[in-house]
C-alpha positions as CSV (number, residue, x, y, z in Angstrom):
1,M,23.8,6.4,3.6
2,N,23.6,9.9,2.3
3,L,20.4,12.0,2.5
4,K,19.4,11.9,-1.1
5,L,19.6,8.1,-1.2
6,R,17.5,7.9,1.9
7,L,14.8,10.2,0.5
8,T,14.9,8.2,-2.8
9,I,14.2,5.0,-1.0
10,L,11.5,6.7,1.0
11,S,9.9,7.9,-2.3
12,F,10.1,4.5,-3.9
13,L,8.5,2.6,-1.1
14,Q,5.9,5.4,-0.5
15,F,4.2,4.7,-3.9
16,F,5.1,1.0,-4.1
17,V,2.8,0.2,-1.1
18,W,0.0,2.0,-3.0
19,G,0.5,0.8,-6.5
20,A,0.6,-2.9,-5.4
21,W,-3.2,-2.9,-5.1
22,L,-4.7,0.4,-6.2
23,T,-5.2,-0.2,-10.0
24,T,-6.4,-3.7,-9.5
25,L,-8.9,-3.0,-6.6
26,G,-11.9,-2.9,-8.9
27,T,-10.9,-6.2,-10.5
28,Y,-10.3,-7.7,-7.1
29,G,-13.8,-6.8,-5.9
30,F,-15.8,-7.4,-9.0
31,A,-14.0,-10.3,-10.7
32,Y,-12.3,-12.2,-7.8
33,K,-14.8,-11.7,-4.9
34,Q,-17.8,-11.4,-7.3
35,W,-19.3,-8.5,-5.2
36,S,-21.9,-6.4,-6.9
37,G,-21.5,-2.7,-7.8
38,A,-23.9,-1.8,-5.0
39,E,-21.9,-3.8,-2.5
40,F,-18.4,-2.8,-3.6
41,G,-18.8,0.6,-5.4
42,A,-18.5,2.5,-2.1
43,V,-14.8,1.4,-1.6
44,F,-13.7,3.9,-4.3
45,S,-14.8,6.7,-2.0
46,T,-12.5,5.8,0.8
47,L,-9.5,7.6,-0.6
48,G,-11.5,10.8,-0.9
49,I,-13.2,10.6,2.5
50,A,-9.9,10.0,4.3
51,S,-8.3,12.8,2.4
52,I,-10.9,15.4,3.5
53,F,-9.6,15.5,7.0
54,M,-6.6,13.3,7.7
55,P,-3.8,15.0,5.6
56,A,-4.7,18.4,7.2
57,L,-5.0,16.9,10.7
58,M,-1.8,14.9,10.5
59,G,-0.1,18.1,9.0
60,I,-1.2,20.0,12.1
61,I,0.1,17.4,14.4
62,A,3.5,17.4,12.6
63,D,3.6,21.2,12.7
64,K,2.7,21.3,16.5
65,W,3.5,18.2,18.5
66,I,5.3,15.2,16.9
67,N,8.3,14.8,14.8
68,A,7.2,14.4,11.1
69,E,9.4,11.3,10.5
70,K,8.1,9.5,13.6
71,L,4.4,10.3,12.7
72,Y,5.1,9.2,9.1
73,G,6.6,5.9,10.2
74,T,3.8,5.1,12.7
75,L,1.1,5.8,10.0
76,H,2.8,3.4,7.6
77,I,3.0,0.6,10.2
78,L,-0.7,1.0,11.0
79,Y,-1.5,1.1,7.3
80,G,0.3,-2.2,6.9
81,V,-1.8,-3.7,9.6
82,T,-5.0,-2.7,7.8
83,L,-3.7,-4.3,4.5
84,F,-3.3,-7.6,6.3
85,L,-6.8,-7.3,7.6
86,L,-8.2,-6.6,4.1
87,A,-6.6,-9.8,2.8
88,K,-8.7,-11.8,5.3
89,T,-12.0,-9.9,4.7
90,N,-14.8,-11.6,2.8
91,D,-17.6,-9.2,3.5
92,P,-17.8,-6.0,1.3
93,T,-19.1,-3.8,4.1
94,T,-16.4,-4.8,6.4
95,F,-13.9,-4.4,3.6
96,F,-15.1,-0.8,3.1
97,W,-14.6,0.2,6.7
98,I,-11.1,-1.4,7.0
99,L,-10.0,0.2,3.8
100,L,-11.3,3.5,5.0
101,I,-9.2,3.2,8.2
102,G,-6.3,2.2,6.1
103,M,-6.7,5.2,3.8
104,C,-6.8,7.4,7.0
105,F,-3.4,6.1,7.8
106,Y,-2.0,6.2,4.2
107,M,-3.3,9.4,2.6
108,P,-1.6,11.8,5.1
109,T,1.8,10.2,4.3
110,L,1.6,11.6,0.7
111,S,1.8,15.1,1.9
112,L,4.1,14.3,4.9
113,S,6.6,12.7,2.6
114,N,6.8,16.0,0.6
115,S,7.2,18.0,3.8
116,I,9.9,15.8,5.1
117,S,11.8,15.9,1.9
118,Y,11.6,19.7,1.5
119,K,12.7,20.2,5.1
120,L,15.7,17.8,5.1
121,L,16.9,19.0,1.7
122,K,16.7,22.7,2.7
123,D,18.4,21.9,6.1
124,S,21.3,20.4,4.0
125,D,21.4,23.4,1.7
126,Y,20.3,21.5,-1.4
127,D,18.5,23.3,-4.3
128,V,15.1,21.8,-3.8
129,V,13.8,22.6,-7.3
130,K,16.7,20.7,-8.9
131,V,17.1,17.9,-6.3
132,F,13.6,17.0,-5.4
133,P,12.1,16.0,-8.8
134,P,14.8,13.3,-9.4
135,I,14.0,12.0,-5.9
136,R,10.3,12.0,-6.4
137,V,10.6,10.3,-9.8
138,W,11.5,7.1,-7.8
139,G,8.1,7.2,-6.3
140,T,6.6,6.8,-9.7
141,I,9.1,4.0,-10.5
142,G,8.0,2.3,-7.2
143,F,4.4,2.5,-8.3
144,I,5.2,1.0,-11.7
145,V,7.3,-1.9,-10.2
146,A,4.3,-2.7,-7.9
147,M,1.8,-2.7,-10.8
148,W,4.0,-4.9,-12.9
149,V,4.6,-7.4,-10.0
150,T,0.8,-7.8,-9.6
151,N,0.1,-7.9,-13.3
152,I,2.9,-10.0,-14.7
153,F,3.1,-12.6,-11.9
154,S,-0.6,-13.3,-12.4
155,D,-0.6,-17.1,-12.0
156,E,1.7,-20.0,-11.1
157,Q,3.0,-20.3,-14.7
158,S,4.5,-16.9,-14.3
159,F,6.8,-18.3,-11.6
160,S,7.8,-21.5,-13.5
161,V,11.3,-20.0,-14.1
162,F,12.0,-20.9,-10.4
163,G,10.9,-24.6,-11.0
164,K,7.4,-26.0,-11.0
165,E,7.1,-26.8,-7.3
166,V,8.9,-23.6,-6.1
167,G,6.9,-21.6,-8.6
168,L,3.6,-22.9,-7.3
169,R,4.5,-22.0,-3.8
170,I,5.6,-18.5,-4.7
171,A,2.4,-18.1,-6.8
172,Q,0.3,-19.1,-3.8
173,L,2.1,-16.5,-1.7
174,F,2.1,-13.6,-4.1
175,G,-0.2,-15.1,-6.7
176,N,-2.0,-12.5,-8.8
177,S,-3.7,-9.2,-9.1
178,L,-7.1,-10.8,-8.5
179,N,-6.4,-12.4,-5.1
180,A,-5.8,-11.1,-1.6
181,N,-2.1,-11.8,-1.6
182,Q,-1.5,-8.3,-3.2
183,F,-2.5,-6.9,0.2
184,Y,-0.1,-9.1,2.1
185,F,2.7,-8.1,-0.3
186,A,1.9,-4.3,0.1
187,G,1.5,-4.8,3.9
188,I,5.0,-6.3,4.3
189,V,6.6,-3.4,2.4
190,A,4.6,-0.9,4.4
191,F,6.1,-2.3,7.6
192,I,9.6,-2.0,6.2
193,L,8.9,1.6,5.2
194,G,7.5,2.5,8.6
195,L,10.6,1.2,10.3
196,F,12.9,2.8,7.8
197,A,11.2,6.2,8.5
198,F,12.3,6.1,12.1
199,M,16.0,6.1,10.9
200,L,15.6,9.4,9.0
201,P,17.1,12.6,10.3
202,K,14.8,14.3,12.9
203,C,12.1,16.6,11.6
204,P,10.8,18.3,14.8
205,P,7.7,20.5,14.8
206,P,8.8,24.0,13.5
207,R,7.5,25.9,16.5
208,L,6.4,25.4,20.0
209,I,2.9,26.6,21.1
210,S,3.3,29.8,23.2
211,K,1.3,30.3,26.4
212,D,-0.6,33.3,24.9
213,A,-1.5,31.5,21.6
214,T,-5.1,31.7,20.6
215,I,-7.4,28.7,20.5
216,Y,-7.2,28.9,16.7
217,Q,-3.4,28.7,16.9
218,K,-3.3,26.0,19.5
219,L,-5.5,23.8,17.3
220,G,-3.1,24.3,14.5
221,L,-5.7,25.8,12.1
222,D,-3.4,28.5,10.8
223,A,-3.2,26.9,7.3
224,F,-6.9,27.3,6.8
225,K,-6.4,31.1,6.9
226,L,-5.0,30.6,3.4
227,F,-8.6,30.4,2.1
228,G,-8.8,34.1,3.1
229,Q,-6.3,34.9,0.4
230,K,-7.9,35.2,-3.0
231,K,-5.1,33.7,-4.9
232,M,-4.7,30.7,-2.5
233,A,-8.4,30.2,-2.4
234,M,-8.6,30.1,-6.1
235,F,-5.7,27.7,-6.3
236,F,-7.3,25.3,-3.8
237,V,-10.6,25.4,-5.7
238,F,-9.0,24.5,-9.0
239,S,-7.0,21.9,-7.1
240,M,-10.3,20.3,-6.2
241,F,-11.5,20.3,-9.8
242,L,-8.2,18.8,-11.1
243,G,-8.4,16.2,-8.3
244,A,-11.7,15.1,-9.8
245,A,-10.0,14.6,-13.1
246,L,-7.3,12.4,-11.6
247,Q,-10.0,10.3,-9.8
248,L,-11.7,9.7,-13.2
249,T,-8.4,8.1,-14.4
250,N,-7.9,6.0,-11.3
251,M,-11.5,4.7,-11.3
252,Y,-12.1,4.0,-15.0
253,G,-8.8,3.6,-16.9
254,D,-8.2,-0.1,-16.3
255,T,-11.9,-0.9,-16.6
256,F,-12.1,1.0,-19.9
257,L,-9.4,-1.2,-21.4
258,K,-10.6,-4.5,-20.1
259,D,-14.1,-3.7,-21.4
260,F,-12.7,-4.1,-24.9
261,G,-12.8,-7.8,-24.1
262,N,-16.6,-7.6,-24.6
263,V,-15.8,-7.1,-28.3
264,E,-15.1,-10.4,-30.1
265,A,-12.4,-8.9,-32.3
266,Y,-10.5,-7.4,-29.3
267,K,-11.0,-10.0,-26.5
268,N,-7.5,-11.5,-26.9
269,S,-5.7,-8.3,-27.7
270,A,-2.7,-7.1,-25.6
271,V,-4.7,-4.1,-24.4
272,V,-7.2,-6.5,-22.7
273,Q,-4.7,-9.1,-21.5
274,Y,-2.2,-6.7,-20.2
275,S,-4.4,-3.7,-19.3
276,T,-2.5,-2.8,-16.2
277,I,0.8,-2.8,-18.0
278,I,-0.7,-0.5,-20.7
279,I,-1.9,1.8,-18.0
280,S,1.5,1.7,-16.4
281,I,2.8,3.6,-19.4
282,S,1.2,6.6,-17.7
283,Q,3.6,6.1,-14.7
284,I,6.6,5.6,-17.0
285,S,5.7,8.9,-18.6
286,E,5.6,10.5,-15.2
287,T,9.2,9.7,-14.7
288,L,10.2,11.7,-17.7
289,F,8.0,14.7,-17.0
290,I,8.9,15.0,-13.3
291,L,12.5,15.4,-14.4
292,A,11.4,18.2,-16.8
293,I,9.6,20.2,-14.1
294,P,12.7,22.3,-13.0
295,F,13.2,23.5,-16.6
296,F,9.6,24.3,-17.2
297,L,9.3,26.1,-13.8
298,H,12.3,28.3,-14.6
299,K,11.2,28.9,-18.2
300,F,7.5,29.5,-17.8
301,G,6.6,29.9,-14.1
302,I,4.2,28.0,-11.9
303,K,0.9,29.2,-13.4
304,K,1.8,28.3,-17.0
305,V,3.1,24.9,-15.9
306,M,-0.2,24.2,-14.2
307,L,-2.1,25.4,-17.2
308,I,-0.1,23.1,-19.4
309,S,-1.2,20.3,-17.1
310,M,-4.9,21.2,-17.5
311,F,-4.7,21.2,-21.3
312,A,-2.9,17.8,-21.1
313,W,-5.9,16.4,-19.2
314,V,-8.0,17.5,-22.2
315,L,-5.8,15.4,-24.5
316,R,-5.6,12.6,-22.0
317,F,-9.4,12.1,-22.1
318,G,-9.8,13.0,-25.7
319,F,-7.4,10.4,-27.0
320,F,-9.1,7.8,-24.9
321,S,-12.4,8.8,-26.5
322,F,-11.2,7.7,-29.9
323,G,-8.9,4.9,-28.7
324,A,-9.1,1.2,-29.7
325,P,-6.9,-1.9,-29.2
326,E,-5.7,-1.9,-32.8
327,G,-4.4,0.4,-35.5
328,F,-4.6,4.2,-35.0
329,G,-6.9,3.7,-32.0
330,L,-4.0,1.8,-30.2
331,I,-1.7,4.7,-31.0
332,L,-4.2,7.1,-29.3
333,I,-4.4,4.9,-26.2
334,I,-0.6,4.9,-25.9
335,L,-0.4,8.7,-26.5
336,S,-3.1,9.2,-23.9
337,N,-1.0,7.3,-21.4
338,I,2.1,9.3,-22.3
339,I,0.4,12.6,-22.0
340,Y,-0.9,11.6,-18.5
341,G,2.7,12.1,-17.1
342,M,2.4,15.8,-18.0
343,A,-1.2,16.1,-16.9
344,F,-0.4,14.6,-13.5
345,D,3.0,15.9,-12.7
346,F,2.7,19.5,-13.9
347,F,-0.1,20.2,-11.5
348,N,0.5,17.9,-8.5
349,I,4.2,18.4,-8.2
350,S,4.2,22.0,-9.3
351,G,1.2,22.6,-7.1
352,S,3.0,21.2,-4.1
353,L,6.0,23.5,-4.8
354,F,3.6,26.4,-5.2
355,V,2.2,25.8,-1.7
356,E,5.8,25.6,-0.4
357,T,6.5,29.0,-2.1
358,T,3.5,30.9,-0.8
359,T,3.2,29.7,2.8
360,D,5.1,30.2,6.0
361,S,7.5,27.4,6.9
362,K,5.8,27.2,10.3
363,I,2.7,25.7,8.7
364,R,4.5,23.7,6.0
365,S,3.0,20.3,6.8
366,S,-0.5,21.5,7.4
367,A,-0.6,23.6,4.2
368,Q,0.5,20.6,2.2
369,G,-2.3,18.7,4.0
370,V,-4.8,21.3,2.9
371,F,-3.6,20.9,-0.7
372,M,-4.0,17.1,-0.3
373,M,-7.4,17.6,1.2
374,M,-8.6,19.6,-1.8
375,T,-7.1,17.3,-4.5
376,N,-7.5,13.8,-3.1
377,G,-10.3,14.6,-0.7
378,F,-13.0,16.9,-2.0
379,G,-11.8,16.4,-5.6
380,A,-11.8,12.7,-5.4
381,I,-15.3,12.6,-4.0
382,L,-16.5,15.1,-6.5
383,G,-15.0,13.0,-9.3
384,S,-16.3,9.6,-8.1
385,S,-19.8,10.7,-7.1
386,V,-20.7,12.9,-10.0
387,S,-19.0,10.7,-12.7
388,G,-20.7,7.6,-11.3
389,W,-24.1,9.2,-11.5
390,L,-23.5,10.6,-15.0
391,I,-22.2,7.3,-16.4
392,S,-25.0,5.1,-14.9
393,T,-27.6,7.7,-15.9
394,Y,-26.6,8.7,-19.4
395,F,-23.8,6.5,-20.7
396,T,-24.8,2.9,-19.8
397,A,-26.6,0.8,-22.4
398,A,-29.6,-1.4,-21.6
399,N,-27.3,-4.4,-21.5
400,G,-25.0,-2.8,-19.0
401,E,-22.2,-1.9,-21.3
402,K,-20.7,1.5,-21.0
403,V,-20.4,3.9,-23.9
404,W,-16.8,4.7,-23.3
405,S,-16.2,7.0,-26.3
406,D,-18.9,9.4,-25.1
407,I,-17.7,9.1,-21.5
408,W,-14.2,10.2,-22.3
409,F,-15.4,12.9,-24.7
410,Y,-17.4,14.6,-22.0
411,F,-14.5,14.2,-19.5
412,A,-12.3,16.0,-22.1
413,A,-14.9,18.9,-22.3
414,Y,-14.9,19.2,-18.5
415,A,-11.1,19.5,-18.4
416,L,-11.2,22.1,-21.2
417,I,-13.7,24.3,-19.3
418,I,-11.5,24.1,-16.1
419,A,-8.4,25.0,-18.1
420,V,-10.0,28.1,-19.7
421,L,-11.4,29.3,-16.3
422,F,-8.1,28.8,-14.7
423,A,-6.3,30.8,-17.3
424,L,-8.8,33.7,-16.9
425,L,-9.3,33.7,-13.1
426,F,-6.1,32.6,-11.5
427,K,-3.7,35.5,-11.2
428,H,-0.1,34.8,-10.6
429,K,3.0,36.3,-12.3
430,H,6.1,34.3,-12.9
431,S,9.0,35.4,-10.7
432,V,12.5,34.1,-10.5
433,A,12.3,35.0,-6.8
434,D,9.6,32.4,-6.4
435,I,11.8,29.7,-7.7
436,K,14.7,30.8,-5.6
437,H,12.4,30.8,-2.6
438,I,11.4,27.2,-3.3
439,A,15.0,26.2,-3.8
440,H,16.3,27.6,-0.6
């Protein structure tokens, strides 16, 4: 099996084991388990809490002591164990702690998968800018496939094509997006991915620790020195703010569409009945924009590509603000999901490549971990905590219904402010040398 195919499988499975349950987590807790917001709401913070320290910590370990592919495989096997435990958990507090542990295992693998791919591709003399995006796009496809599996096969009738009795048994095993079997499904695939990772080419730590190394170096904290560089510090700060925007989409996108079911005219609409599939248009869009990244990087440079991403977030939220399940409102919902691909990819993928460009290869994994810490750690916590307070305080009616049009409008205003500030404050000139540095 050639290297590109191996990394493609790695990317596909990496996001499959996340997409199988992420977008239906809220529905699982609130609709299936009937847990209250006070009981279950805290689970949404687990991704952010884990991302504050685990990606950077695991990156340090990969840079200093353990082969990256072995660490990656071990983390996925442990993540699979936690998914099986989640499926058996009936107490929301216990669910929170198990999910937090699971996220401590999973979140570092997002940055480790990038580091492993960059290293192996460079070692094999591939042009990373051209080769990596087509590989990474299969991660998005994996996420989409997982979402569709949990949404389409939502009851035993969905499996009737296999015969009534067989269909019933399959439905009981991998039943629907509301029940715990989604965790079993993701857990099995996580085990497979963990074992597969051990068969990848070796990715040993890039350097040994010398005897005269400082305590700072021995602890692997070199990547945090990047905050001492004005440009990198500014980049990480804006990464946090954009991470908050991503969290808003993860938390409220599916709920927003399902809430149209409270309106008599819309309760049987496709937007309500197949909300997860509608949201998956965002991931389908990602596949197209990921493939466009090499062109945009060469043409406009990293800063402009990231700036395009920020203005795309403005449109993402703005279109949702005026969206509805029918007519022109439906077109806006679809356009919002399409524009998401540009909003997400042009910052997250380009941002990862920017880190690769501007950091020493000896701190590759830990630097990617710091980027993940700022986006999915501090950014996610900022997005979930502040937005949760704002929505409950200012945008929730007396009957408990949320004023989604106003919510998305203010999210769009937030994204616009971030984009303008980024354009003014982040100084980085486009250089062909940067792109060549990433590629080789």
